[in-house]
Residue, then its C-alpha position, 0 to 999 in steps of 0.5 A: m930577199m928575192d932576186v928579181s934581176g933579169v925578170g921579164f917585165p914588159s918592154k912596152v909600157p903604154w901607161k907611160k903615154m897615158s894622160a893623168e886623167e886616163l891613168e886615174n880612170q884606169y886605176c881607180p877601182s871605185r869607177w868600175v863598180v857596176r852594182l853601185g855608184a862609185e861614192e855609194a860603193l865606197r860608203t858601203y865598204s866603209q860602213i861594213g868595215i866600221e861595223a865589223t871593227t866595232r863588233a870585233r872590238a866589243t866581242r873579241k879578246s884584243l890589244l888595241h892601238v899597240p905601237y910597233g914604232d915611234g910614229e903616231g900612225e904606227k900602231v896595230d890592233i891584235y885580236f885573239p881567239d878566246e882562251s888561247a895561248e897568245d904566243s903560240l898561234p898562227f898570226f894573220l896580218f892585214f894591210h888595208g887598201g885605199y889607193w895609198q891615200s885613205g883607209s884605216k885599221d879602225e875600219s878594217a877588221f872584216m875577217v876578225d870574227p871568222l878567223t879568230a873563231q877558228g884559232v887564228a890571231v888577226v893583226i890589223v896594221a896601220y900605216d901613214i897614208a899619203p900625203k903624210g906617207t910616201l910609198d917608201h915610208m909605207v913599205d918601211q912601216v909595214t916591214r917593221s910591223v911584221a918584225f914587231v909581231q915576230k919579236r913579240y910572239p916568237s913562238n908563233k905558228g906562222i905569220y900570214l900576210c894579206g893585203h887589199s888593193a894598195g895593201a896587197h902591194l905593201a904585202a907583196m913588197m915584204l918578199l923583197a924585205d931585208w930582214t937583217k936590218h930588223g934583227v929578226t927573220p919572220n916566220l912567214r908562211g903565206f901571202h894573200g893579196s887582192y890585186n885584181l881591179a876587175g868589175q862585175p862580169s857584165s862590165p869587166h875591166e882590168p887596168w893595162g898590164l895587171g895580168q902580165l904583172l901577176e904572171i911575173l909575180m907568180a913565176n918569181l914566187c915559184q922560182g923562189e921555192w914558194k908554193a903559189s896559186f892564183e884564185e879568180l873569184h867570180d861575181v865580186d867586185h873590188f870591194e865585195i871581195v873584202e866585205n865578204l870576209t866577214q862571212k865564215d863560209n865565204v870562199l876566200t875566207q875558206i881559202i885563207l883558213k886552208t892555207i893556214f891549216q893545210 
């Protein structure tokens, strides 16, 4: 567990003085997409995710809707490289975004094809979104999904966590997990998170305080003896950054593979 006591969080937090409408405007990423309107951006993102998931389920060796807990929404989809020993692979776990209120593992297998083609098992995790799930409940579910993968595949060559948007928050929370409660210490080797809500360069937008919080997160990762880096991807918006993971030559796809196989 990482000790975050005494962390230098900003003493002034202007967002506390913002109205509900202003907060919604600041932190709703679809409102800042320049290339498309908000609704069209969400439809495009969903459609690309559905197509990628349909293709992955049709062409990749997989175990679908595997329960990691007793709850109806506590399931994972596991995709494997062809003809590989299932228990001795690197495992890449992805937590979908959706503002903690939407999204599904059934439309989130963006990166399955390019990663499994390079020998990586991909696990797409479902969790209970709001209003059914509270934030604490989501964090607990994601924690148990990681423990589940470690217990099921104890000879794995590393577990790598990745989240987009709300899912990036859930992935980051794994740094604070008390694994003793779950009877296992996951073989965690890497984290990837898409936290930036910026739009296109022609209309840049960053919600208040996000840059500061990222700097604090990076500093604490380094203090905790993690090797951390910050990558700024240009000319992509909040949704394209994940949509492009369907492409094997995409810069973020290559960063992920480099992290796993370095």
